[in-house]
N, C-alpha and C positions, 0 to 999 in steps of 0.2 A: 297134799296134806291140808286139812281144814283148819283155818285159824279160829280159835275160840273167841267168842264175843262175851264181854263182861258188861253187864248192865248195873249201873250204880244209881240208885234212886235218891233224890233229894240231897245228895252231897253238895251240889252247887248252892242250894238254898242255905244249908248250914254254914258253908264257907262264907257266903255273902253276909249272913247274919253276924257271924263272928267278926268279920271285918268292920261291919257297921257299928258293932259294940266296942271297937277299939283294939281288937286282937292284932298282934304283930305277926303271928304265925298260926296255922291251923294244922293239927296233926291228922294224918290220913292213914290210919293203920290197916284196916281190912282191905280196901281196894288195892293198895300197894302189895299186900301179902298175897292176895288172889292172883295178881299179875305175876308175881314171883313164882308162885306155885305152878302156874300154867306154862309160863314161857321164860322163866328165869329173868335175867337182866333186861332182855328185850321186852318181856311182858310188863315189867315195872315202867320202862320207858313209854310203852303204849298207853298204860293206865294214866300216867302223868300227862301225856299229851291229850288224852280224852278229857281228863278233868279240866285241863286248861281251856280246851275248846268249849266245854260246858260252862265254865265260869265266864268266858268272854261272851257267850250267847246270853247268859243270864244278865250280865252287865248291860248288853245292848238292849234287851227287853225292858230293863229298868231305867234306861236312858242314861247310863253311866259310861262315860268315855274313858275313864281312868279309875284306878283303885281308890284314889282320894275322894272320888264322887260318891262312893258307897258310904252313906251316913245313916245315923239313927232315924232320919226322916223316912227311910224305906221300910221300917219295921212298924207294924200295927200293934197297938197295945192288945193284950189278951182280953177277950170278951168285948171288943169294940164292935157294937152292932151297927155303927154308921159306915163301916167300910163297904165297898161295892154299892154305895148309894142307898143303902137301906136306912130309911128315916123313921121307921116304925119303932115304937117302944115295945120291948118284950116284957 
């Protein structure tokens, strides 16, 4: 029997942003429901494990070794043209 794969795009980014802005919890409706629909309780367990791995990878890439290290300093202001080293004025 083939195990279904579930791809979740940008969930980790949104979770990290919510934590950086002070969220105590993040609601994950659709990914969990997709897992439930595909494989029941085991599907939910797999989705949550996958999301945890993705969050840990995102934290590692951001240089955060614990949740408390995810701060607002990781969030770029909207329209900031100086990120990525761009010094030209638009």
